[in-house]
N, C-alpha and C positions, 0 to 999 in steps of 0.2 A: 426187582428191577435188574433188567438188562443194561450193561454196561455202555452199550452204543447208546441209548436213551437217555443217560444220566450225565450231569454236568459236572466237572470235577473244579474244586477250587480250594485255594489254602486260607487258612485263618487262623484266629489266635483265641483261645480259650478265654471267654471275659470271667465266666461266673461257672462253679462248679453247684450244679441242682441235684437235688434226689432222686434215686431209681435209676442213676448212671446217665444221667442228662447232662448237660451243660448248654450254656449260650457261649454263640460262637461269632464274634466279627470278622466279617471277611475283607478281603484288602480294596474290594471296591466301596467297603464302608456298612453293606447292608448286613443285619445280625440275624440269625436264627439258631432254632432249636436242635441240638445234634445229639444222636444216641452213639455208642460205639456199636461197630459192626463186624461180625466175622472173625479173623483173630483175636482182635482186642479184645472182644465178650468172652471169647472161650479161654482165654489164658488171663482173664480179669487184669487188663494193663491199666495201671492207674493215669487217670487226666487232671491233670492241676490246672490251677489258673494261670495264663501267662504262657502256656506251654503252644508250639506252634503247632496244627495239626491240616489233613487234605482231610475235604468232606464231599462227600458226592450227593448231590441233589436230584430228585426228579424236575422235568422242566413244568410239571405239570403243579408242583406246590414246593414253591420257592422258599418257604417259614422253615421247614424242617428239612433234617439231613442226616446221613450217617458217618462217622469220623470211620474213615477207612484207615487211616495212617495217621502214628504222632512221631513227632522227634524225641528220641530219648535224650534225657538230661544229661548226663555225662559219659555218652557214647558207650553204655553199658554193653552193649552188645558188636561192637567193634574190637577187632582182633588187633 
């Protein structure tokens, strides 16, 4: 999926499901099924319920998306 064709929105993880998927509620109230993508999948970043995430969706299927960025809980990576 090219980034020019995708839609990026912020949401909150409502429920963590099997196979590294999760149900995300977007700021506009829409709910979708999301999976980790890119760095999150390669580095096994854990996604938990209540966590704020950035989701990238295709304009053709708004019911699925990829989590491209997640908020760190305790500022783990900041110096």
